[in-house]
Backbone as CSV, one residue per row, in Angstrom:
resi,resn,N_x,N_y,N_z,CA_x,CA_y,CA_z,C_x,C_y,C_z
1,MET,-0.398,25.228,12.103,-1.291,24.484,11.234,-2.151,23.542,12.066
2,PRO,-3.428,23.469,11.762,-4.314,22.580,12.522,-4.131,21.105,12.131
3,PHE,-4.560,20.236,13.036,-4.502,18.800,12.815,-5.892,18.296,12.433
4,TYR,-5.936,17.258,11.614,-7.193,16.668,11.164,-7.127,15.152,11.294
5,GLU,-8.297,14.552,11.498,-8.457,13.107,11.450,-9.508,12.802,10.404
6,SER,-9.238,11.794,9.607,-10.198,11.371,8.601,-10.332,9.857,8.669
7,ILE,-11.554,9.387,8.762,-11.834,7.958,8.754,-12.726,7.692,7.560
8,PHE,-12.344,6.706,6.755,-13.200,6.331,5.647,-13.361,4.821,5.619
9,VAL,-14.495,4.391,5.066,-14.850,2.975,5.024,-14.907,2.547,3.573
10,VAL,-14.193,1.473,3.254,-14.214,0.944,1.895,-14.943,-0.398,1.885
11,ARG,-15.388,-0.778,0.716,-16.124,-2.039,0.561,-15.274,-3.222,1.021
12,PRO,-15.864,-4.152,1.767,-15.101,-5.293,2.283,-14.744,-6.312,1.208
13,SER,-15.381,-6.232,0.057,-15.124,-7.190,-1.016,-13.800,-6.925,-1.730
14,LEU,-13.171,-5.781,-1.468,-11.889,-5.465,-2.107,-10.777,-6.345,-1.544
15,THR,-9.812,-6.662,-2.391,-8.644,-7.399,-1.923,-7.762,-6.468,-1.094
16,ASP,-6.836,-7.063,-0.367,-5.913,-6.255,0.443,-5.078,-5.331,-0.433
17,GLU,-4.721,-5.774,-1.624,-3.938,-4.947,-2.543,-4.737,-3.741,-3.011
18,ASP,-6.015,-3.978,-3.357,-6.864,-2.867,-3.801,-7.103,-1.871,-2.670
19,THR,-7.291,-2.389,-1.464,-7.476,-1.509,-0.307,-6.226,-0.666,-0.087
20,GLN,-5.056,-1.277,-0.209,-3.804,-0.545,-0.035,-3.630,0.523,-1.115
21,LYS,-4.065,0.233,-2.333,-3.993,1.216,-3.418,-4.860,2.435,-3.108
22,ILE,-6.048,2.203,-2.556,-6.939,3.321,-2.203,-6.326,4.142,-1.078
23,ILE,-5.719,3.471,-0.100,-5.064,4.194,1.000,-3.953,5.085,0.446
24,GLU,-3.134,4.530,-0.423,-2.035,5.302,-1.013,-2.566,6.460,-1.865
25,LYS,-3.668,6.219,-2.566,-4.269,7.278,-3.383,-4.728,8.436,-2.507
26,MET,-5.398,8.131,-1.392,-5.897,9.178,-0.502,-4.749,9.897,0.205
27,LYS,-3.705,9.161,0.574,-2.528,9.813,1.151,-1.880,10.733,0.127
28,GLY,-1.876,10.321,-1.136,-1.335,11.156,-2.204,-2.124,12.435,-2.390
29,VAL,-3.454,12.354,-2.285,-4.304,13.545,-2.397,-3.971,14.527,-1.282
30,VAL,-3.789,14.004,-0.072,-3.472,14.855,1.079,-2.106,15.516,0.885
31,GLU,-1.114,14.731,0.498,0.238,15.272,0.348,0.353,16.225,-0.843
32,LYS,-0.412,15.950,-1.904,-0.395,16.824,-3.076,-0.935,18.212,-2.732
33,SER,-1.847,18.279,-1.785,-2.440,19.549,-1.376,-1.560,20.307,-0.383
34,GLY,-0.401,19.756,-0.062,0.524,20.460,0.822,0.439,20.060,2.273
35,ALA,-0.255,19.002,2.581,-0.397,18.548,3.957,0.678,17.515,4.290
36,THR,0.807,17.231,5.574,1.736,16.215,6.047,0.948,15.099,6.707
37,VAL,1.061,13.882,6.189,0.388,12.731,6.791,1.225,12.272,7.972
38,LEU,0.632,12.304,9.165,1.335,11.909,10.373,1.165,10.428,10.666
39,LYS,-0.021,9.881,10.340,-0.285,8.485,10.631,-1.388,7.972,9.720
40,SER,-1.254,6.739,9.285,-2.340,6.081,8.569,-2.413,4.651,9.066
41,GLU,-3.634,4.191,9.340,-3.830,2.854,9.881,-4.989,2.175,9.179
42,ASN,-4.841,0.887,8.951,-5.931,0.068,8.446,-6.505,-0.668,9.650
43,TRP,-7.721,-0.314,10.057,-8.340,-0.906,11.240,-9.021,-2.237,10.940
44,GLY,-9.044,-2.641,9.690,-9.599,-3.936,9.332,-11.095,-3.912,9.072
45,LYS,-11.634,-5.107,8.815,-13.056,-5.246,8.504,-13.860,-5.314,9.785
46,LYS,-14.921,-4.513,9.813,-15.797,-4.461,10.982,-17.249,-4.397,10.519
47,LYS,-18.126,-4.827,11.383,-19.554,-4.766,11.093,-20.020,-3.316,11.230
48,LEU,-20.822,-2.866,10.276,-21.364,-1.512,10.321,-22.598,-1.475,11.221
49,ALA,-22.879,-0.329,11.795,-24.045,-0.180,12.658,-25.344,-0.300,11.865
50,TYR,-25.316,0.086,10.612,-26.474,-0.019,9.732,-25.973,-0.223,8.302
51,GLU,-26.817,-0.676,7.451,-26.444,-0.961,6.074,-26.151,0.334,5.313
52,VAL,-25.016,0.345,4.609,-24.610,1.503,3.818,-24.310,1.013,2.405
53,LYS,-25.035,1.546,1.441,-24.854,1.163,0.043,-24.846,-0.364,-0.123
54,ARG,-25.803,-0.998,0.528,-26.017,-2.453,0.482,-24.876,-3.263,1.083
55,GLU,-24.088,-2.653,1.932,-22.983,-3.342,2.612,-23.272,-3.386,4.108
56,ARG,-23.033,-4.534,4.720,-23.216,-4.696,6.170,-21.887,-4.634,6.922
57,LYS,-20.788,-4.790,6.191,-19.448,-4.698,6.770,-18.627,-3.717,5.947
58,GLY,-17.510,-3.290,6.503,-16.626,-2.386,5.786,-15.234,-2.428,6.365
59,THR,-14.263,-2.016,5.569,-12.878,-1.916,6.024,-12.623,-0.465,6.410
60,PHE,-12.261,-0.243,7.667,-12.078,1.103,8.201,-10.625,1.533,8.059
61,ILE,-10.425,2.753,7.535,-9.093,3.325,7.348,-9.024,4.660,8.088
62,TYR,-7.932,4.890,8.794,-7.739,6.094,9.594,-6.554,6.894,9.045
63,LEU,-6.764,8.191,8.828,-5.689,9.108,8.425,-5.609,10.247,9.436
64,HIS,-4.399,10.576,9.855,-4.163,11.709,10.749,-3.163,12.602,10.032
65,PHE,-3.538,13.869,9.803,-2.653,14.749,9.048,-2.706,16.170,9.574
66,LYS,-1.710,16.938,9.152,-1.539,18.328,9.578,-1.574,19.181,8.321
67,SER,-2.461,20.191,8.304,-2.618,20.970,7.079,-3.399,22.249,7.324
68,ASP,-3.348,23.116,6.314,-4.278,24.234,6.262,-5.616,23.669,5.777
69,GLY,-6.685,24.397,5.932,-8.019,23.879,5.677,-8.354,23.456,4.265
70,GLY,-7.630,23.909,3.246,-7.992,23.626,1.868,-7.922,22.168,1.472
71,VAL,-7.137,21.376,2.178,-6.958,19.979,1.800,-8.212,19.146,2.077
72,VAL,-9.007,19.550,3.035,-10.187,18.766,3.410,-11.171,18.664,2.250
73,SER,-11.411,19.752,1.568,-12.345,19.718,0.442,-11.824,18.842,-0.688
74,ASP,-10.515,18.872,-0.944,-9.925,18.012,-1.978,-10.039,16.540,-1.595
75,LEU,-9.770,16.239,-0.337,-9.828,14.862,0.136,-11.250,14.325,0.069
76,GLU,-12.208,15.097,0.550,-13.594,14.630,0.543,-14.142,14.527,-0.879
77,ARG,-13.666,15.345,-1.775,-14.056,15.215,-3.187,-13.546,13.890,-3.745
78,SER,-12.323,13.524,-3.387,-11.759,12.245,-3.832,-12.534,11.068,-3.254
79,TYR,-12.970,11.196,-1.999,-13.796,10.140,-1.401,-15.083,9.940,-2.211
80,ARG,-15.721,11.057,-2.554,-16.993,10.976,-3.290,-16.817,10.363,-4.680
81,LEU,-15.682,10.619,-5.317,-15.439,10.108,-6.664,-15.024,8.636,-6.678
82,GLU,-14.520,8.149,-5.583,-14.071,6.752,-5.497,-15.268,5.861,-5.153
83,ASP,-15.624,4.954,-6.055,-16.782,4.078,-5.850,-16.596,3.116,-4.686
84,SER,-15.378,2.770,-4.367,-15.110,1.803,-3.304,-15.301,2.391,-1.906
85,VAL,-15.259,3.709,-1.783,-15.453,4.362,-0.489,-16.952,4.516,-0.257
86,ILE,-17.444,3.894,0.829,-18.889,3.932,1.078,-19.282,4.946,2.143
87,LYS,-18.342,5.376,2.985,-18.644,6.350,4.034,-17.348,7.025,4.450
88,PHE,-17.426,8.292,4.885,-16.223,8.993,5.350,-16.609,10.111,6.308
89,LEU,-15.625,10.510,7.109,-15.799,11.620,8.039,-14.437,12.235,8.304
90,THR,-14.341,13.557,8.195,-13.109,14.284,8.483,-13.418,15.348,9.522
91,VAL,-12.609,15.410,10.572,-12.817,16.396,11.636,-11.514,17.123,11.929
92,ARG,-11.655,18.372,12.350,-10.505,19.164,12.777,-10.342,18.956,14.270
93,LEU,-9.125,18.689,14.698,-8.848,18.460,16.111,-8.484,19.767,16.789
94,GLU,-8.880,19.892,18.034,-8.472,21.046,18.818,-6.996,20.898,19.152
95,GLN,-6.293,21.987,19.206,-4.862,21.963,19.489,-4.596,21.278,20.831
96,GLU,-5.437,21.541,21.826,-5.251,20.971,23.151,-5.430,19.462,23.142
97,ALA,-6.354,18.961,22.321,-6.622,17.523,22.283,-5.430,16.754,21.744
98,VAL,-4.667,17.357,20.856,-3.522,16.677,20.258,-2.350,16.649,21.226
99,GLN,-2.127,17.725,21.968,-0.938,17.837,22.806,-1.171,17.442,24.258
100,ARG,-2.395,17.181,24.656,-2.714,16.874,26.041,-2.207,15.479,26.411
101,PRO,-1.581,15.311,27.578,-1.142,13.984,27.995,-2.337,13.118,28.383
102,ALA,-2.080,11.850,28.576,-3.152,10.924,28.969,-3.755,11.374,30.299
103,ALA,-5.014,11.050,30.496,-5.726,11.467,31.706,-5.071,10.844,32.940
104,GLU,-4.938,11.653,33.976,-4.372,11.176,35.231,-5.489,10.631,36.098
105,PRO,-5.190,9.661,36.980,-6.242,9.112,37.833,-6.792,10.171,38.785
106,LYS,-8.083,10.114,39.012,-8.732,11.083,39.899,-8.677,10.589,41.337
107,GLU,-8.611,11.542,42.256,-8.612,11.183,43.670,-10.049,11.168,44.161
108,SER,-10.336,10.216,45.045,-11.687,10.163,45.612,-11.765,11.155,46.770
109,TYR,-12.906,11.212,47.390,-13.083,12.157,48.491,-12.229,11.804,49.703
110,ARG,-11.702,10.585,49.768,-10.840,10.185,50.874,-9.353,10.323,50.533
111,GLY,-9.076,10.809,49.340,-7.687,11.025,48.968,-7.004,9.835,48.341
112,ARG,-7.726,8.728,48.151,-7.137,7.562,47.516,-7.264,7.670,46.004
113,VAL,-6.326,7.078,45.325,-6.378,7.027,43.858,-7.188,5.810,43.453
114,GLN,-8.142,6.033,42.569,-8.992,4.920,42.112,-8.538,4.423,40.790
């Protein structure tokens, strides 16, 4: 089964409780479709690069899950129906990117590690 990452931005005016409810709702959509949520993180409020739906800031939420492809359409449909979600992006990860260890230091032309 392939791995997916989904990041969505919710309105910063929501309370922490409301934000948590939306996170749980989206995790429920993923799990209802037969996927496994591996990680979910609230990255907090951050300034947006440009104004989105009259908002200059947003609360960023990260979901990492493992599933067959059908769950993505259900999840993105839920994002579109939720008024509090102002932006989202879901990508499929390459198998190698998930299992690859951290980058090792490169050697210079003199054989020293930089």
